[in-house]
PASEBA-1860 file (N, C-alpha, C; in nm, 3 decimals):
! residues 56
1> MRSDLDHL> -8.268/10.904/4.718/-8.356/10.981/4.788/-8.487/10.978/4.698 ~ -8.603/10.948/4.763/-8.729/10.970/4.697/-8.771/11.112/4.664 ~ -8.835/11.114/4.563/-8.875/11.267/4.507/-9.027/11.263/4.503 ~ -9.092/11.149/4.540/-9.243/11.151/4.530/-9.299/11.133/4.669 ~ -9.440/11.147/4.670/-9.516/11.139/4.782/-9.615/11.013/4.786 ~ -9.595/10.934/4.678/-9.700/10.822/4.661/-9.682/10.717/4.784 ~ -9.595/10.728/4.888/-9.592/10.636/4.987/-9.671/10.686/5.100 ~ -9.737/10.808/5.085/-9.803/10.873/5.197/-9.964/10.843/5.172
9> PANKQREL> -10.037/10.844/5.285/-10.183/10.860/5.251/-10.233/10.977/5.175 ~ -10.343/10.969/5.097/-10.383/11.088/5.039/-10.403/11.212/5.106 ~ -10.457/11.200/5.243/-10.478/11.301/5.328/-10.355/11.375/5.367 ~ -10.240/11.312/5.379/-10.105/11.367/5.405/-10.045/11.430/5.294 ~ -10.082/11.367/5.189/-10.037/11.434/5.049/-10.098/11.579/5.037 ~ -10.229/11.581/5.061/-10.295/11.706/5.043/-10.242/11.808/5.153 ~ -10.226/11.755/5.259/-10.162/11.833/5.376/-10.032/11.898/5.341 ~ -9.946/11.806/5.297/-9.814/11.848/5.250/-9.810/11.956/5.138
17> ARVLQLIF> -9.906/11.926/5.047/-9.926/12.022/4.931/-9.960/12.146/4.972 ~ -10.052/12.170/5.075/-10.087/12.297/5.127/-9.978/12.360/5.202 ~ -9.906/12.286/5.286/-9.788/12.352/5.352/-9.675/12.389/5.250 ~ -9.653/12.333/5.157/-9.579/12.381/5.031/-9.630/12.512/4.985 ~ -9.752/12.513/4.951/-9.815/12.630/4.893/-9.781/12.743/4.985 ~ -9.812/12.722/5.118/-9.782/12.843/5.216/-9.641/12.883/5.212 ~ -9.560/12.796/5.216/-9.417/12.824/5.217/-9.386/12.903/5.103 ~ -9.416/12.859/4.980/-9.379/12.939/4.859/-9.449/13.079/4.854
25> EEFEDALA> -9.576/13.090/4.907/-9.628/13.213/4.907/-9.564/13.302/5.012 ~ -9.522/13.271/5.137/-9.451/13.350/5.220/-9.314/13.377/5.157 ~ -9.259/13.288/5.095/-9.119/13.310/5.049/-9.129/13.425/4.946 ~ -9.243/13.417/4.842/-9.257/13.511/4.752/-9.275/13.639/4.823 ~ -9.358/13.662/4.921/-9.396/13.784/4.994/-9.256/13.858/5.046 ~ -9.181/13.753/5.100/-9.052/13.809/5.147/-8.962/13.867/5.038 ~ -8.963/13.804/4.942/-8.880/13.842/4.824/-8.920/13.978/4.767 ~ -9.060/13.996/4.785/-9.115/14.130/4.726/-9.076/14.239/4.819
33> LATQDWKR> -9.048/14.207/4.934/-9.008/14.312/5.054/-8.860/14.342/5.051 ~ -8.786/14.250/4.987/-8.631/14.258/5.003/-8.588/14.390/4.936 ~ -8.476/14.427/5.000/-8.423/14.570/4.935/-8.290/14.531/4.884 ~ -8.216/14.440/4.927/-8.091/14.396/4.880/-8.095/14.299/4.753 ~ -8.018/14.339/4.670/-8.010/14.248/4.544/-7.987/14.087/4.574 ~ -7.914/14.052/4.653/-7.879/13.918/4.689/-8.007/13.860/4.754 ~ -8.087/13.926/4.828/-8.210/13.891/4.871/-8.317/13.860/4.769 ~ -8.331/13.946/4.685/-8.425/13.931/4.591/-8.408/13.823/4.484
41> KGRILKVV> -8.281/13.777/4.475/-8.241/13.654/4.387/-8.264/13.518/4.466 ~ -8.298/13.526/4.585/-8.335/13.402/4.659/-8.424/13.295/4.594 ~ -8.411/13.181/4.615/-8.469/13.070/4.553/-8.500/12.961/4.653 ~ -8.620/12.887/4.641/-8.614/12.751/4.729/-8.585/12.655/4.634 ~ -8.471/12.584/4.668/-8.422/12.479/4.566/-8.485/12.339/4.598 ~ -8.495/12.313/4.729/-8.558/12.182/4.752/-8.620/12.193/4.906 ~ -8.723/12.111/4.921/-8.778/12.093/5.033/-8.770/11.937/5.078 ~ -8.707/11.919/5.197/-8.662/11.790/5.235/-8.739/11.752/5.349
49> LYGSYGAP> -8.812/11.617/5.352/-8.890/11.569/5.452/-8.810/11.469/5.520 ~ -8.834/11.462/5.641/-8.739/11.355/5.727/-8.852/11.313/5.827 ~ -8.815/11.209/5.905/-8.889/11.138/6.001/-8.982/11.050/5.933 ~ -9.088/11.042/6.000/-9.219/10.953/5.958/-9.270/10.990/5.811 ~ -9.252/11.117/5.775/-9.288/11.160/5.638/-9.188/11.118/5.525 ~ -9.057/11.125/5.569/-8.964/11.111/5.484/-8.949/10.994/5.382 ~ -8.949/10.876/5.447/-8.941/10.762/5.371/-9.002/10.642/5.446 ~ -9.033/10.547/5.379/-9.092/10.424/5.453/-8.980/10.363/5.507
END
């Protein structure tokens, strides 16, 4: 499985970087509001792309 985005055009790489930024910001906000300990320990371990963005 690839772990880089070099196969994508530069504009798609920027778009995906922005999407990841938003995902992580929203996840951080959700963790800040969590009241249960197991929810506060949540982590994003991996983001998997599939389809036309996944692999050539």
